[in-house]
ZADOSE-541947 format. One record per residue (C-alpha): x, y, z; residue in one letter. Coordinates in pm, whole numbers, plus 50000, padded with zeros to 5 digits. Example, Ala and Ser with C-alpha at 12.3 -4.5 7.8 and 13.67 -1.06 7.14 Angstrom:
2
512304955050780A/513674989450714S/
***
This chain:
153
500015000049994M/501505033449891H/500535063150106I/501855097350010I/501335129050216P/500005155949968V/498605180950214I/500345193750513R/500535226250714P/502725253950585N/503315279150860I/504525314450743E/506925320051050W/508325352950919Q/504955368550869L/503705355051196L/506745367651392D/506665402151237S/502965407451290V/503205394251660C/506455413851698E/508065384351870L/509535350751802N/506515329351813V/508545296851836R/510335308952155H/508755280052364K/510585254052157T/513885273352099D/515395261352430R/514615225452372S/517255199952238K/514575183152039R/514045189351667K/510545203751621W/508565203751301S/506635233451193D/503295217251274P/504525206751628A/506015242051680Q/502705258951571F/500585238151819L/503125246752101V/502965283451999A/499295286352034I/499065266852348S/498865281952688D/501255254252824E/504765263252900G/506335229452843N/506335221752473P/505855183652514A/503005189452745T/501415213352497A/501435186252242L/500025159552472R/497115182852570R/496635198552206A/492905188052211G/490935214252005L/494025231151892L/494645200951649A/491815212651466H/493865242251331S/496165219551118L/495045198450824S/496705168350643Y/495735148750335G/497185115050209F/497005101649856L/496635063049842S/495585034049633D/492005024549650S/490735015549984L/488484986050067D/487394999150389F/484825026050492S/485655058350681L/482225061250789G/483055061551160Y/485385092451120S/485145127651014H/487785122750753L/486825131550392R/487715109450093R/488015121349743Y/488815100749434V/490995113549162I/492135091748871A/491655060849063D/493535072449357K/492115083449702N/493035115549874I/491755114850228T/491675147950415V/491045158250777G/492315180251055T/494935165851279L/492235162051550A/490205140951297E/493305121051193W/493955114451574H/490525100751624G/490575079751311A/493885065451384I/493005054851742V/489745040951611A/491295023151318G/494205007051497L/492174979951669N/491914942051685L/488684941751497Y/489874963151205A/491114946750879S/494764942750801T/494434968250536Q/492874993250766Q/495684988551035R/498354991250753Q/496755024450640Y/496325040550975F/499655025951097G/501535042650809T/499855076550883I/500655074151253L/504195066251162I/504325096950917Y/502815119251189L/505395106851447E/508195116751205H/506445151851176E/507265155251551G/503695148151667L/504265116351855S/503365132352184D/499805134552051L/499635096352087F/501725092152408C/498795076452603E/498735046552370Y/501115017252335I/501664999252011K/501084960752010Y/502484941851714M/500144918551543Q/500984885551342P/500174901751018D/502994927951085G/500564956251172T/499994970751510F/497064981451735V/496845008151992L/495835003152350K/
***
């Protein structure tokens, strides 16, 4: 299964910094961790002083960022989520806010989901982790399955 991110947040930091007359990313500057733009943005708009805590408690702030993924045809329904699926030239583009992706990933990575569904949401979870957003899923543990996928508990 090929999944390619085609929509991701683009934060205009220079404009934001000049309009706000401060370094909006100051909360993450002192951290030794490498922060992605989406993670820095969630930290910047949070009231939390600790960047990792800000991500763990992102909640409604995660609705401010959107992601879209291009994939082969999917044989499972997204009916339980708020994600939107569009078909272009026999490919699917699935779009949602970060909060909607979070909910769909948690719901989709369970023992009752199909292997294809777990592969799909597992791949997207790994992508978001590489985006520096792993703290959004810190309350879950990955359990490997015999088919090479994992579930979250």
